[in-house]
C-alpha positions in Angstrom: 204.5 240.1 -118.5 202.7 240.0 -121.2 205.2 242.0 -123.2 207.7 239.4 -123.2 205.4 236.5 -124.1 204.3 238.6 -127.3 208.2 238.9 -128.1 208.6 235.1 -127.1 205.6 234.5 -129.4 206.8 236.6 -132.2 210.3 235.1 -132.3 208.9 232.0 -132.4 206.4 232.0 -135.4 207.3 236.0 -136.8 205.5 238.7 -135.9 202.5 238.4 -138.7 201.1 235.5 -137.2 201.0 236.7 -133.7 197.6 238.5 -133.7 196.6 240.8 -131.3 194.3 243.4 -132.8 190.8 242.6 -131.6 189.6 242.8 -135.2 191.9 240.0 -136.3 191.1 237.8 -133.0 187.8 238.3 -133.3 187.0 235.1 -135.4 189.0 233.0 -133.4 187.2 234.1 -130.1 183.7 232.6 -130.9 182.8 229.2 -131.4 180.6 228.3 -134.6 176.9 228.5 -132.7 178.0 232.0 -131.5 177.1 230.7 -127.8 180.9 230.5 -126.2 183.0 233.2 -126.5 185.9 234.5 -124.4 189.0 237.2 -125.1 192.3 236.2 -125.8 195.8 238.1 -125.5 196.4 237.0 -129.0 196.0 234.3 -131.5 199.2 232.5 -132.7 199.6 230.7 -135.8 202.6 228.2 -135.9 203.7 226.3 -139.3 205.7 223.7 -137.9 206.3 221.3 -135.0 209.2 222.8 -133.8 207.3 226.2 -133.7 204.4 224.8 -131.8 206.9 223.4 -129.3 208.7 227.0 -129.2 204.8 228.4 -128.3 203.9 226.1 -126.0 207.5 226.9 -123.8 206.9 230.1 -124.0 203.6 230.0 -122.7 204.1 227.7 -119.9 207.1 230.2 -118.9 204.6 233.2 -118.7 201.9 231.3 -116.8 199.4 231.7 -120.1 196.9 229.3 -121.0 196.9 227.7 -124.1 193.7 226.9 -126.4 194.4 225.1 -129.4 192.1 225.5 -132.0 191.7 223.8 -135.5 188.8 224.9 -138.1 186.7 226.2 -134.8 183.5 224.1 -135.8 182.9 222.8 -132.2 180.1 223.4 -130.7 180.5 222.9 -127.0 182.8 225.6 -126.6 186.3 223.4 -126.1 187.9 225.5 -128.5 187.6 228.9 -127.6 189.1 231.1 -125.2 187.2 231.6 -121.8 187.8 234.0 -118.9 190.0 233.6 -116.3 192.9 235.2 -114.4 195.8 233.9 -116.6 196.2 235.2 -120.1 195.0 233.0 -122.7 196.7 232.6 -126.3 194.7 231.0 -128.9 196.7 228.4 -130.7 195.7 227.9 -134.4 196.6 224.8 -136.0 195.7 226.2 -139.7 199.3 226.7 -140.9 200.1 223.0 -139.9 199.1 222.2 -143.6 201.8 219.3 -144.3 200.4 216.8 -146.8 202.7 214.0 -147.5 202.7 211.5 -150.4 200.3 209.0 -150.2 201.6 205.3 -149.2 199.6 203.1 -151.0 201.2 200.0 -150.0 200.3 200.6 -146.5 197.3 202.6 -147.3 198.3 205.5 -145.1 199.1 209.0 -145.5 200.9 211.4 -142.8 199.3 215.1 -142.6 199.2 218.2 -140.6 197.1 218.9 -138.1 195.8 221.7 -139.5 194.4 220.0 -142.7 191.0 219.9 -143.5 189.0 216.5 -143.7 187.8 217.7 -147.1 191.5 218.1 -148.5 192.5 214.8 -147.0 189.7 213.4 -149.1 190.7 215.2 -152.2 194.6 214.2 -151.6 193.7 210.3 -151.1 191.4 210.1 -154.1 194.3 211.4 -156.5 196.1 207.8 -155.1 192.8 206.0 -155.3 192.1 205.7 -151.7 189.8 207.6 -149.6 189.3 209.2 -146.2 187.4 207.0 -143.9 185.5 209.7 -142.1 183.1 212.5 -143.4 180.6 215.1 -142.2 178.9 218.5 -143.6 181.6 220.6 -142.3 184.4 218.6 -144.4 186.0 222.1 -146.0 186.5 223.7 -142.6 186.7 220.9 -139.9 190.8 220.1 -139.4 191.9 216.3 -138.7 193.3 217.7 -135.3 190.2 218.8 -134.3 188.6 215.6 -135.7 191.4 213.6 -133.6 190.7 215.8 -130.4 186.9 215.2 -130.5 187.3 211.6 -131.5 184.8 212.7 -134.4 182.6 210.0 -136.2 180.1 211.2 -138.9 178.2 209.4 -141.6 180.6 206.4 -142.4 181.5 205.0 -139.0 178.9 202.2 -139.6 181.5 200.8 -142.2 185.0 202.4 -140.8 184.7 203.7 -137.2 185.3 207.0 -135.5 188.3 209.0 -136.2 190.2 206.8 -133.5 190.3 204.0 -135.6 191.7 206.0 -138.5 194.6 207.1 -136.4 197.7 205.3 -136.7 200.1 207.4 -135.6 200.4 210.8 -133.7 203.1 213.7 -133.0 202.3 215.7 -130.0 203.6 218.5 -128.5 203.5 218.3 -124.6 203.4 220.9 -121.9 207.1 221.0 -121.2 207.4 221.6 -125.2 208.7 218.1 -125.4 207.4 216.1 -128.7 206.2 213.0 -128.6 206.1 211.7 -132.4 204.6 208.4 -133.3 204.5 208.9 -137.2 205.9 205.3 -138.5 202.2 204.0 -139.2 203.2 200.2 -138.0 199.9 198.2 -138.0 201.3 195.7 -135.5 203.4 197.2 -132.6 203.2 196.2 -128.5 205.8 198.2 -127.5 203.9 199.7 -124.3 200.8 201.7 -124.2 199.8 203.1 -127.6 200.2 206.7 -126.7 198.2 208.1 -130.1 194.5 206.6 -128.8 195.2 208.4 -125.6 195.0 211.7 -127.3 191.7 211.0 -129.4 188.9 212.4 -127.4 191.1 214.4 -125.0 189.9 217.7 -126.6 193.2 219.3 -126.4 193.8 219.0 -123.1 197.2 216.5 -123.0 198.9 218.7 -125.8 198.8 220.2 -129.3 198.2 217.3 -132.0 200.5 218.8 -134.9 200.7 215.6 -137.5 198.4 212.5 -137.7 199.2 209.2 -139.7 196.0 208.3 -140.9 194.8 205.2 -142.2 193.2 205.1 -145.6 190.7 203.1 -147.4 189.5 202.2 -150.7 187.9 204.5 -152.9 184.1 203.2 -153.8 183.4 204.9 -157.1 180.3 203.2 -157.3 177.5 204.6 -155.5 173.9 204.4 -154.8 171.5 205.9 -152.1 167.8 205.4 -150.8 165.4 207.5 -148.8 163.0 205.1 -146.9 160.0 206.4 -144.9 159.4 204.4 -141.6 156.0 204.7 -139.3 158.3 204.7 -135.9 161.8 204.7 -134.9 161.6 201.3 -133.8 160.6 200.4 -137.5 163.8 202.2 -138.5 166.0 200.2 -135.9 164.0 196.8 -137.5 165.2 198.1 -140.9 168.9 198.6 -139.6 169.2 194.9 -139.2 168.5 194.3 -142.9 170.9 196.7 -144.0 173.5 195.6 -142.3 173.5 192.6 -144.8 174.2 194.8 -147.4 178.1 194.4 -148.2 178.4 197.8 -149.5 176.7 199.7 -146.8 178.5 202.9 -146.1 176.0 205.3 -144.2 172.5 204.9 -142.3 171.2 208.1 -141.5 168.1 209.4 -139.8 166.0 212.2 -140.0 162.9 213.2 -138.6 160.3 215.1 -140.3 160.9 218.2 -138.9 164.6 217.9 -139.9 163.7 217.4 -143.7 161.2 220.1 -143.9 164.0 222.5 -142.4 166.7 221.2 -144.6 164.4 221.5 -147.5 163.1 225.0 -147.1 166.2 226.2 -146.8 167.3 225.0 -150.0 164.2 225.4 -151.8 164.1 222.0 -153.0 161.0 219.1 -152.8 161.6 216.2 -150.2 161.9 213.1 -151.6 159.1 211.9 -149.8 156.3 214.3 -147.9 157.3 214.5 -144.5 153.6 214.4 -143.7 153.0 211.4 -145.0 155.0 208.9 -142.2 153.0 210.0 -139.3 153.6 212.3 -136.0 156.6 209.5 -135.1 157.8 208.7 -138.4 161.3 208.8 -139.5 162.9 209.3 -142.5 166.3 206.8 -143.6 168.7 207.8 -145.7 170.9 204.8 -147.1 174.2 205.0 -149.2 175.9 201.8 -150.4 179.3 202.4 -152.1 181.6 199.6 -153.7 183.8 198.7 -156.9 180.6 197.5 -158.4 177.3 198.9 -159.2 175.4 198.5 -155.7 172.2 199.7 -157.1 170.6 195.8 -157.7 171.8 194.9 -154.2 170.1 198.2 -152.6 166.7 197.5 -154.5 166.3 194.4 -153.8 166.4 194.9 -150.0 164.1 198.0 -150.3 161.5 196.3 -152.4 159.2 195.6 -149.1 159.8 199.5 -148.0 158.4 202.8 -149.3 161.3 204.5 -150.5 163.3 206.3 -153.2 166.3 205.3 -155.0 168.7 207.7 -156.3 172.0 207.8 -157.9 174.1 210.2 -159.4 172.6 214.1 -159.3 169.6 212.4 -157.0 172.1 210.8 -154.3 173.7 214.3 -154.2 170.5 215.9 -153.6 170.0 213.4 -150.5 173.3 214.3 -149.4 172.6 217.8 -149.6 169.7 217.7 -147.6 171.2 215.8 -144.7 174.7 217.7 -144.9 172.3 221.1 -144.7 170.2 220.2 -141.6 172.6 221.5 -139.2 173.2 225.0 -141.5 169.5 225.2 -141.8 168.7 225.2 -138.1 171.4 227.7 -137.3 169.7 230.3 -140.2 166.6 230.1 -138.1 168.0 230.9 -134.9 170.9 229.2 -131.9 169.1 226.2 -130.7 169.3 224.3 -127.6 171.8 221.6 -129.3 172.6 218.2 -127.8 175.0 215.6 -129.4 173.8 212.6 -127.7 173.8 208.6 -128.1 171.7 205.7 -127.0 171.4 201.7 -127.3 169.6 201.1 -130.8 166.9 199.2 -128.5 166.2 202.3 -126.1 166.3 204.9 -129.1 162.4 204.6 -129.9 161.8 204.9 -126.1 163.9 208.4 -125.8 162.5 209.7 -128.8 159.1 209.4 -127.9 160.0 210.5 -124.4 161.9 213.4 -126.1 158.7 214.9 -128.2 156.3 214.6 -125.1 159.4 216.3 -122.6 160.2 219.3 -125.0 156.1 219.7 -125.5 155.9 219.9 -121.8 159.3 222.0 -120.6 159.1 224.5 -123.4 155.9 224.6 -125.1 155.7 225.9 -128.5 159.2 225.3 -129.2 160.4 223.5 -132.3 162.1 220.3 -132.1 164.5 219.1 -134.9 166.0 215.7 -134.2 168.6 213.8 -137.0 171.4 211.7 -136.7 173.2 208.4 -137.3 171.0 205.4 -137.0 173.6 202.9 -136.8 175.4 203.9 -133.7 172.2 205.4 -132.3 173.9 209.1 -132.5 170.8 211.8 -132.2 171.6 215.4 -132.7 168.8 217.0 -130.8 167.8 220.6 -131.7 165.4 222.6 -130.0 164.5 225.9 -131.2 162.8 228.8 -129.2 163.6 227.5 -125.9 165.7 229.8 -124.8 164.6 230.5 -121.2 163.9 226.8 -120.8 167.4 225.8 -121.9 169.1 224.9 -118.9 166.1 222.6 -117.7 166.0 221.0 -120.9 169.5 220.0 -121.4 169.2 218.3 -117.6 166.2 216.6 -118.7 167.7 215.3 -121.9 171.0 214.4 -120.3 169.7 212.8 -117.3 167.3 210.6 -119.5 170.1 209.6 -121.5 172.2 208.3 -118.6 169.3 206.7 -117.2 168.7 204.8 -120.5 172.5 203.9 -120.5 173.4 206.2 -123.4 176.6 208.8 -123.7 176.1 212.7 -123.3 178.1 213.0 -126.5 178.7 210.6 -128.8 181.0 212.6 -131.7 181.0 216.6 -130.6 182.9 216.1 -127.3 182.3 217.5 -123.7 183.8 221.0 -124.4 182.8 223.0 -121.6 179.3 222.8 -122.2 179.0 219.5 -120.5 182.0 219.1 -118.4 179.9 219.4 -115.1 178.2 215.9 -116.7 181.3 214.0 -116.9 181.6 212.6 -113.3 177.6 211.5 -113.6 178.1 210.2 -117.0 181.3 208.4 -116.6 181.4 207.7 -112.7 184.1 209.1 -110.3 186.8 206.4 -110.8 186.9 206.9 -114.6 186.7 210.7 -114.3 189.7 210.5 -111.3 191.6 208.2 -113.7 191.3 211.2 -116.5 192.4 213.6 -114.2 195.7 211.8 -112.9 196.7 211.6 -116.5 196.0 215.3 -117.2 197.9 216.5 -114.4 200.8 214.1 -115.0 200.8 215.5 -118.6 200.5 219.1 -117.5 200.8 219.7 -114.1 200.5 223.3 -114.3 197.3 223.4 -116.3 198.8 225.2 -119.7 196.2 223.5 -121.8 192.5 224.1 -122.0 191.3 224.6 -118.4 187.6 223.9 -117.9 187.5 222.0 -120.8 186.5 218.0 -120.4 187.5 217.4 -116.7 187.7 220.7 -114.5 190.6 220.8 -112.3 188.9 222.6 -109.5 
């Protein structure tokens, strides 16, 4: 059976794009953290929606599983193969690189699922526009992957998550049929809005092949600030003031240990001494962008706060520090990594509890926390706690749920948190998700074990 499947895949995409050798598959079989991995029968790289449809049809006929994969920058094991009874085919979208001309009147563009976030930014800026979402992995993270996890990043405070940028999708379903909504009409009330269904579905409902994206103005005048706060509650209070800035583009939060790790990795001096904010202090990075110089507006607001104003190369340094926290942590080891969100009113309480909990459950471990303040989104990293990983994960996620938070803010559920979904969302919500999944993919061709386990 596998020989027939491989023949069908080669016929669909060309023999050179069906990778069977172990050394060629290796980079597609393990996630970015090196924590989740499995063995695939092959990696197939279609270049068009028609080819994706042929691949899906062949896999379904052969009883194989498909794992859709974009830039493979995920952190919850949702884009790599997992062991099971059926053969696994990794469907890489990296050759789906369609890049249509920007439509300046509609402020939209249609791109292939394999186009990177950075490539869309560059393409849009040629037309004087910009991509609304952004994060450190922009050079490798793909549009399709961002849609599948409803990714966010630093500009959510201004423009929302990836779902808010999706004006239409082209998707191949489990039977090989194609749903295509790429007109980008801003007003349409013709039934259910199917593109929204696939945002956050983590590749369990179909393979996204193309996306119609909303673009935003490209603001060339920028200014940033690095502000020291004595506590998370003080940072939340500052946020209330920051929301009055018309040019507010990002509000990032870094605990002192995150600043130390990133600056040590980069070999640069921190903008403000991390030890100067006290044991439970926090740094807030504020970024403003506009068509006019926002320096005066930002400087006026920060007059009552201890901070550093940054433009040009100084602002770029602040972003380098923020973007390199994850990279710096990875250079030190594989952490227990959790992506959560809390109501802002509970954020300080949670961070205090987290510090105490890690000290109790994993004495000597290194807690590194940073995230997106405006959304209450924290990236919790604990180095040196491998033996206590399960206990820490359970304790943190339980606390998040009890405080009315979300067990995933932007990285997705994957396989890492699939067993937590019922507790987090409730039986009725998960049963509804399963009903949709079974209706669209009755034989579970796509990503079994991810998001909503079917057992």
